[in-house]
C-alpha positions in Angstrom: 0.3 -0.3 0.2 1.2 3.5 -0.7 1.0 6.3 1.3 1.6 9.8 0.2 4.1 11.4 1.6 3.7 15.5 1.9 7.2 17.7 1.2 8.5 20.8 1.2 12.1 21.7 -0.5 13.9 20.0 2.1 11.3 18.0 4.0 9.4 14.7 3.8 6.8 13.5 5.7 3.7 11.0 6.9 2.2 12.4 10.3 -0.9 10.3 10.8 -2.2 9.8 15.1 -5.0 7.8 16.1 -6.6 10.3 19.0 -9.1 9.2 21.3 -10.7 11.8 23.9 -14.0 12.0 25.9 -16.1 14.5 27.3 -15.7 15.2 31.1 -17.3 12.3 33.1 -17.2 10.3 30.5 -21.2 11.2 29.9 -23.2 10.1 27.1 -23.9 13.3 25.5 -22.4 13.2 21.9 -25.4 12.4 20.4 -28.2 13.7 18.3 -28.2 17.2 17.8 -24.8 17.8 19.5 -23.2 15.0 17.5 -23.6 16.8 14.9 -22.5 19.9 16.2 -19.6 18.5 17.4 -18.6 16.8 14.0 -18.8 20.2 12.6 -16.5 22.0 15.0 -13.9 19.5 15.0 -13.8 19.7 11.1 -13.7 23.5 11.1 -11.2 23.4 13.7 -9.3 21.2 11.6 -9.6 23.2 8.6 -8.5 26.0 10.2 -5.1 24.4 11.2 -4.6 22.4 7.8 -4.8 19.2 9.8 -6.5 16.8 8.0 -8.9 14.3 8.9 -8.4 10.6 7.6 -11.1 9.0 9.1 -13.4 10.3 12.3 -16.2 8.6 14.5 -18.4 10.4 16.9 -19.7 7.9 20.1 -21.5 8.6 22.5 -19.3 9.1 25.3 -15.8 9.5 23.0 -14.1 10.7 19.9 -12.0 8.5 17.6 -9.7 10.5 15.0 -7.5 9.2 12.7 -5.6 12.7 11.7 -3.1 14.0 9.2 -1.0 16.9 11.2 1.5 19.3 9.8 5.3 18.8 11.1 4.8 22.4 12.9 2.5 21.5 14.9 3.2 19.1 18.3 0.5 16.3 18.8 -0.1 18.0 22.7 -0.2 21.6 21.0 -3.2 20.3 18.6 -5.0 18.4 21.2 -5.3 21.7 23.5 -6.6 23.5 20.5 -9.0 21.6 19.5 -10.4 20.5 22.9 -10.3 23.7 24.2 -12.0 25.7 21.5 -14.6 23.5 20.5 -15.1 23.5 24.3 -15.8 26.9 24.3 -17.9 26.5 20.5 -20.2 23.8 22.0 -21.1 26.1 25.3 -22.0 29.2 22.8 -24.3 26.5 20.9 -25.3 25.0 23.8 -26.1 26.9 26.4 -27.6 24.4 29.0 -24.5 22.0 28.6 -22.6 24.4 31.2 -25.1 23.1 34.5 -23.7 19.5 33.7 -20.4 20.7 32.9 -19.5 24.1 34.8 -15.8 25.7 33.8 -16.6 25.6 30.2 -14.7 22.6 29.9 -16.6 20.3 27.8 -13.9 17.3 27.8 -11.8 15.5 30.1 -8.3 16.7 30.8 -6.3 13.5 28.7 -6.4 11.7 25.3 -4.8 8.9 23.9 -2.6 9.5 21.0 -0.7 6.6 18.8 1.1 6.9 15.9 -0.3 5.1 12.7 2.8 4.0 10.7 1.9 1.5 7.6 -1.3 0.4 8.9 -3.5 3.1 7.9 -5.9 1.0 6.6 -6.6 -1.1 9.7 -6.9 1.5 11.5 -9.3 3.6 9.5 -11.7 0.2 9.6 -11.4 0.0 13.3 -12.5 3.8 13.7 -15.7 3.1 10.9 -16.4 -0.3 13.1 -16.1 0.9 16.3 -19.5 1.4 17.2 -21.0 -1.6 15.2 -18.5 -3.5 17.6 -19.7 -2.0 20.5 -23.1 -2.2 20.1 -22.9 -6.2 19.8 -20.6 -6.2 23.1 -23.7 -4.3 24.6 -26.5 -6.8 23.3 -23.9 -9.8 24.6 -23.1 -8.3 28.1 -26.9 -7.9 28.6 -27.5 -11.1 30.9 -30.6 -11.2 33.0 -29.0 -12.7 36.7 -30.7 -14.9 39.0 -30.7 -14.1 43.2 -28.7 -16.4 44.1 -29.9 -15.7 47.6 -33.7 -16.2 46.8 -35.2 -19.4 47.9 -37.0 -21.4 45.4 
């Protein structure tokens, strides 16, 4: 599989990262109307910085993104920018959320990041199929338990 390397006069790069981050308290708020707004906000912020979103998926309680970041930005500065600016924009569009989250911080403090390397297709497929896998796992894990202390 040939990957596209970006280049300048003396530099070539392929910087792709798999990033996962969650709302504060891992609340399941990224759904319905907010889901569309969060997706739009993240796309717009990435476009402003020249960050290409290769694959992205909004789950009810977390966000998966496969992004190409230019070498002039560090991952931590990009994450600070995305989470900080998107929080402000989300609270501007949905003012009622400030009572649940307070301090105008929508996202939890940490995030997960992994370099992609040459297995971009595998990670993109994982991100696309994550929601279906979570739903299937939830259906399998819902069991009706009997009370072991109940007399028959």
